[in-house]
N, C-alpha and C positions, 0 to 999 in steps of 0.2 A: 864752445869753450865755457867753462864755469868761471864766472867773474864776480869778485867782491866789489861792491860799489861804495866808495866813500860817500857818506850821506849826512847832510846837515838839516834836512827838512826844507831847504830852500830850492829855488827854481833851477839853479845850475846843476847841482848834484842830481836832482830828480830827472831833469831832461837828459842829462848825459846817460843815465841808466836806461831811460826810455829808448834812446837811439841805439844803444847796444843790444837791447832786447829785440828791437825791430830787425836787427841784423842776424837774429837767430841764436844769440848767446843766452845761456842760462844765468840769470841774475840772482845772486845771493851768496852770502848774506850781505845785508847793508851793514856798513862799518862806521862807527862814530867815535871820535875822540872827544871826550868831555873836558875841555880845558878849565883849569881853575882860574886862569887869567881872563877876565871878561873882555879885555882888549887884545886878545890873541890875534897875531898877524896870520897865523896858519889856519885856524879853524873858526867856523861860525859859532856864535854863542847864544843868541836869543832863543828862548822857549825850547830848550833842549829836552825838557821834561815831557814834551809832546811826542817825541820820536817813536815811542812804542805804539801810540795811536796811529801815527802815519804809516809805520811798517805794517801794522795789522790791517789797515785799509788796503795796502798793496799786496798782502798775503806773502810777504817776504820776511824771513827771519832777520832779527837785528842783533848785532854784537856791539857792545860799547865798552870803552875803557876810560877810566879817569886819568887825568894827567896833572902833574905838578906844573908850576909856572916856568916859562922859558922855552925857547926854541928847542934846545936839546932834549928837554924832558918831554915835550910834545912829540917830537920825532921818535923818541924811544918808546913812548906809549903806542904810537902807530906801528912801529916795528914789532913790538911784542904781540899785538893783536893779529897782525897779518901773518906772522910766522906760524901761528897755530891753526891756520885755515887750510883746507884742502881745496885750493882754487888755482886756476891757471894764470890769472891776471887780475888787475885792479882797474876800476873806472874812476876817473877824477873829473870834476866839473869845471876845472880851471879854464878861463877864457884868455886872459892876457897877462896874468901875474907870473913872471919868471921866478920870482922869489918862491912862490908856492909850488909851482910845477917842478922846479929843479930839486927841491927838497923831497917831494913825494917820489919823484923818479929815482932819486938816489937811494931811498929806502927800498923801493921795488927792485932795483938792480942788485942790491945786497942780498935780497931774498930770492933772486932768480925768477921774479914775477914780471910779466909784461904790463906796462902801463898804457891804458887806453884813455885818450883825452879827446872825445869827439867834438868838443866845442872850441878846441884850441885854435886861436888866431882867426876865428870866424869874425866877419864884419858884424859888429855888435847890434846895429839897428836891424839888419836882416835876420840875425839870430833871434832877436826878440819877436819879430814877426812870425818866424817859424814856430817858436814856443807857443805863442798864442793860437796859431792855426792848428797845432797838434791837439788842442784840447786841454793843455796844462793851464790850471787856474791857480794863481798865486796872489797873496796879499802882501803889502808892505808892512813889516813889523819893526823896522828901525830906519831912522833917517839921521844923517850926519853930514850934510853938505848944504851950502848956500843955495837957496831956492827950493829946498825940500823941507817944508815946515810940518807942523803936527797934523795938518789936514790930510797929509798923505798916509798917516798911520791907519791901517785897516783897509786901505783902498786896494781894489783889485787892479792888477796890471793888465788892463785890456787895451784895445787899440787907441782909445781916447787918452788913456794915461801915457801910452807910448808916444803919442804925438806931442804931449806936453814935455816928456823927457827929452825928446829931440830938440825942442825949443830951448830947454835948459842946457842941453849939451852945447848948443851953438852960442848961447849967451853967457853961460857960467863955466863952461869947459868940463862939465861932469862926464863920466862914462855913462852912456845910455843904459848899459846892463848893470850898473852898480859895481863893476869890477874893481873900482878903486875904493870900495867901502862906503860909497855915498848912501847906499840903502841896502837893506837885507830883507829877505822875503820868507814866507811860509806857504807851502803848497797845500791846497785843499783838494785838488783833483788833478789827475794826470792819466795818460794812456795806460799806466801800470796799475791804477787803482781799480779794485773790485767795486768800490763805492766811494762817492764823494764825502767830504767832511765839512762841517760847519763849525764856526767858533761858538763856544759856550762861555760867555762872560770874558771880558777883556778890559784892561785898564791902561790908559796911556800915561806913561811917565815921561815928563818933559824936563830936560836939563839945559844948561847953557850951551852945550855942544850938540844938542839934537833931541831925539826922543825915541822911546821904545814902546811898542805895544806888548804888554804882558798878558798873554792869553792863558786863562785858567785851565781850559780843557777844550777838546774837540769831540764832537759827537757825529754819528753817521747822519748823512743827509739823504734826501730823496734821489731817485734816479738809479 
């Protein structure tokens, strides 16, 4: 099947696309809604200007659409971009958010498209292990939970980081995968990548509620 992949540049959307590609499906295009609301509940917002770099490294076309603020406007933007595509279904990286999954599924049903959510309801700690083992490399670009301070910005989600997240999950009640918005990520390499990427210049912006790593650009790395 030819599948469009909802894509944010983060670990969940990327890994979901990887899993569907491993099952033999054709992946493309990558689809991104660019929300005007930086606190969107539906869509990832950090470093969206980097998505063309990420798509280029994967060799998959990218289609993006800007959205006005608000849930209905964001869903209408998603609907408008999906209905113009010649695909059989849509891939989403949702893990546990009923809010997100229900709304994306509703749009897909309206358009007669199948929704594939290969991460849905997976045990989060094991899912993170699987991501790391697959070769997916992601760094933290936003933190907004107790226990996740500025030292996490730019840090790779490797097994050491996963161990610390497990401790925080036990002591602070966070989601290990960040599914509750505790942190967000940027993928630098994955099984879909023709080449890895490296960060070129980044600045940490710290606020009372957390912090964001503002990445200026990505460039091709070795390997």
